[in-house]
C-alpha positions in Angstrom: 86.2 41.3 -80.3 86.1 37.9 -81.8 87.4 34.7 -80.2 90.3 34.7 -82.7 91.2 38.3 -82.0 91.1 37.7 -78.3 93.3 34.6 -78.7 95.8 36.6 -80.8 95.7 39.5 -78.4 96.6 37.3 -75.5 99.4 35.5 -77.4 100.9 38.9 -78.4 100.8 39.9 -74.7 102.7 36.8 -73.8 105.3 37.5 -76.5 105.6 41.1 -75.5 106.4 40.0 -71.9 108.9 37.3 -73.0 112.1 37.5 -71.0 115.7 36.5 -71.5 118.3 36.0 -68.8 122.0 35.1 -68.7 123.7 32.4 -66.6 123.8 34.7 -63.6 120.0 35.3 -63.8 120.6 38.9 -65.0 117.7 40.0 -67.1 118.4 40.8 -70.8 115.9 42.4 -73.1 114.8 40.0 -75.9 116.9 41.7 -78.5 120.0 41.2 -76.4 119.1 37.6 -75.6 118.4 36.7 -79.2 121.6 38.5 -80.3 123.7 36.7 -77.7 122.6 33.3 -79.1 123.1 34.4 -82.7 126.6 35.5 -81.8 127.2 32.2 -80.0 126.2 30.4 -83.1 128.4 32.5 -85.3 131.4 32.1 -83.0 131.0 28.4 -82.3 129.5 27.1 -85.5 130.5 29.6 -88.1 129.1 29.8 -91.6 128.0 26.7 -93.5 129.2 23.9 -91.1 132.8 25.3 -91.2 133.6 24.4 -87.6 133.1 21.1 -85.8 130.6 22.3 -83.2 127.0 21.4 -83.6 123.6 22.3 -82.1 121.8 19.6 -80.1 118.0 20.0 -79.4 116.0 18.1 -76.8 112.4 18.4 -75.7 109.3 16.2 -74.9 106.0 16.0 -76.6 105.2 19.2 -78.5 108.6 20.5 -77.6 110.1 17.4 -79.3 108.2 18.4 -82.4 109.7 21.9 -82.2 113.2 20.4 -81.7 112.8 18.1 -84.8 111.5 21.0 -86.9 114.3 23.4 -85.8 117.1 20.8 -86.2 115.9 20.3 -89.8 115.7 24.1 -90.4 119.1 24.7 -88.8 120.6 22.1 -91.1 118.7 22.9 -94.3 118.2 26.6 -94.2 121.0 27.8 -91.8 123.7 25.3 -92.9 124.3 24.6 -89.2 125.0 21.0 -88.1 122.1 20.2 -85.8 120.5 17.1 -84.3 117.3 16.4 -82.3 117.5 13.7 -79.6 114.1 12.2 -80.1 114.8 8.9 -82.1 112.1 6.5 -80.8 114.5 3.5 -80.5 117.0 5.5 -78.5 114.3 6.9 -76.2 112.7 3.6 -75.5 116.0 1.7 -75.1 117.3 4.3 -72.6 114.0 4.7 -70.9 113.8 1.0 -70.3 117.5 0.5 -69.3 118.2 3.8 -67.4 114.9 5.4 -66.7 113.1 8.1 -68.7 114.8 10.8 -66.7 118.1 9.9 -68.4 117.0 9.6 -72.0 118.5 12.9 -73.1 121.4 13.0 -70.7 122.8 9.7 -71.9 122.4 10.7 -75.6 124.2 14.0 -74.8 127.0 11.9 -73.3 127.2 10.0 -76.6 127.0 12.9 -79.1 128.1 16.1 -77.4 131.6 17.6 -77.7 133.1 20.6 -76.1 131.7 23.9 -77.5 128.5 22.3 -78.9 125.4 24.2 -78.2 122.6 22.4 -76.3 119.1 23.9 -76.8 116.6 22.5 -74.2 112.9 23.2 -74.7 110.4 22.5 -71.9 107.0 24.3 -71.5 107.0 23.8 -67.8 110.8 24.0 -67.3 110.4 21.1 -64.8 110.7 18.0 -66.9 113.1 15.6 -65.1 114.8 14.4 -68.3 115.4 18.0 -69.5 116.7 19.0 -66.0 119.0 16.0 -66.1 120.2 17.1 -69.6 121.0 20.6 -68.3 123.0 19.3 -65.4 126.4 21.2 -65.7 128.2 18.8 -63.4 129.0 16.6 -66.4 128.5 18.8 -69.4 130.5 21.9 -68.5 132.0 22.1 -72.0 128.6 22.7 -73.6 126.8 26.0 -74.1 123.3 25.7 -72.8 120.3 27.7 -74.1 116.9 27.0 -72.5 113.4 27.8 -73.4 110.6 27.5 -70.8 107.3 28.9 -69.6 104.7 28.5 -67.0 106.2 29.5 -63.6 108.8 32.2 -63.5 111.0 30.3 -61.1 111.0 27.0 -62.9 114.3 25.0 -62.5 115.3 25.1 -66.2 115.3 28.8 -66.4 118.2 28.9 -64.0 120.4 26.4 -65.8 121.4 27.8 -69.2 124.0 30.3 -70.3 121.0 32.0 -72.0 117.4 31.4 -70.9 114.2 32.4 -72.6 111.0 32.4 -70.6 107.4 33.0 -71.7 105.0 34.0 -68.9 102.0 31.8 -69.7 100.6 28.4 -68.6 98.9 27.9 -72.0 100.8 25.2 -73.9 99.8 26.6 -77.2 101.2 30.1 -76.4 104.4 28.7 -74.9 105.1 26.2 -77.6 104.3 28.6 -80.5 106.4 31.3 -78.7 109.4 28.9 -78.3 109.2 28.0 -82.0 109.0 31.7 -82.9 112.1 32.6 -80.8 114.1 29.8 -82.4 113.0 30.8 -85.9 114.0 34.4 -85.1 117.5 33.2 -83.9 117.9 31.2 -87.1 116.6 34.0 -89.4 118.8 36.6 -87.8 121.8 34.2 -88.0 121.1 33.9 -91.7 121.2 37.7 -92.1 117.6 38.8 -91.7 117.3 42.5 -91.0 114.3 44.7 -90.2 
């Protein structure tokens, strides 16, 4: 087996063991988890920006790149109103004034409305600013979808209405897998069928 084949074999094993849970922690198979988020998009967003709800993405580092990419694809391809909260001026202003742990929570306070869908992406599921963004004490009107990896009992995995988890501590596998899950949700929302 070549290095490439071994790498792909291990990535496929991670994806085969991907897990989805609901807000109570009940395990869903991946089909049910993805379908639940697709139905949420259809119910809250509707076709072609026809409703006022939007999707808000937040993540750090590589996850921020995934968020920007997916916000663009949700808008352009899916006709779903979406934003990514990684504008450098907002991040540095809020990081300086409030602390880096509040850079997403404060922007969510600015932009989010009842029935918006907040998608939080964190490889570790332990990033303080992502945990603060998921805090339901102040954002109870939002639907929260989380994507995490590394440890199975990470904090973020317990905080969403729907939670996707990849059992790996390899950043490449987790980040690529998160992008793949989000692409699948968008593709299926747009009508993709096997």
